[in-house]
N, C-alpha and C positions, 0 to 999 in steps of 0.2 A: 334699874329703868334712869336713864337720864334725860335733863329737857333741856331744850336749846333753847338758847335767846327767844326765838321766838316764840315761845311755847310750847311744840311738839312733844312729845314722849316718845325719846326712841327705845322700846325692851332690848334689852342688850342678848336678851334668851333667844329672840330667832335671827342674831346672827349680823353681820353692816356693820360690824365694827373690824378694827385690827386694836391689839395693845402691841407696848413693846415696855418692858423693863432692863435697861443696863445698869449693872451695879458695877461698879467705877473706888477705886480708891479715897476717892474724897472731891466732893466740887470742883467741876474744872480740868480733875486730873483726864491722863492719855491712855493711863493703866485703867485695863476692864477686867473685872472681873469673870466674867456670866453675863449669858443675853439671852435674857429668855420675851418668847414674843406667843401671842396667839397664833401668826402662820406656822411658829414648828412645836405650836402644840402645850408649851408648856404653861401658857396663861390660858385659860377659860371663864365663863362666869357663870356659876352653879346651882345658883340658889332656884329651888323650881318655882318660890310663889311672887319672890320679888325681886329676881333675877342682879341682888344687888352684893353676892358673893363675890368676891376673884378670887382666884386660885391660880397661886401659883406653884409649880412642880417643880424641886428642887430634890432630883436622883442622886441615889449614893457615889452615882461613878461623877459627880461633880463635886459635892462636895464636900470629896476627900480628898480632892485636888487642891482648892482652898485653903489660901494661908493669910489668913486677916482676922483681923479680933472685928474692927469696926469697918466697917463701907457705908457709903450714900446712893441711892439708884435713881433713877430719874425713871417712871414712869408714863407710858405717854398712853391716854382711849382718843381713838380716831375714828369720831362719826364719817372723817369725809376729811373732801383739802382745806375744811375751812374751818371743821368742829373737830377743835381738840382739843384735848382735855392736858393737863401736866400735872404732875406732882411728886415732889420731892419726896422717898422715905430714906429712914437712918435704919443701919445693922449691926446688929452685932449677932458675929459669927461663937456659939460654944460648945464644941466640938464635942465635948463633955456630958454635954444635957440630957435626960433622957429623953425616946424619943418620945 
C-alpha cells in the first residue's frame, strides 16, 4: 500500500499502478542491461495481505546473457502522471551463487 501526499491510501494489489526498473552499468549511463516493467509482466506486487512485496522476475534467459559484476537500477512506481515514486537500487550479479 502507498499513501499519497493528500493522505489517500492506494492498495497496489488492486492495480492502478505501473512500475519500471531499468538496470544500467552505472548512474547516468546510457548502457542498459535489462528493463523490467509491470506491462511486460516482470514486475508484480505479491503480498496478499499488505500488498507490500515487490517481485522482479529475472529469468535465466536474461541473466545468462548479463556480463557485469555491479550495476545500478532506477525503479519508478507510478500511480498516475503526478504520483511517481523514484527509487535508486544497487545490484551485484553473482552467477556462481546457489539459487
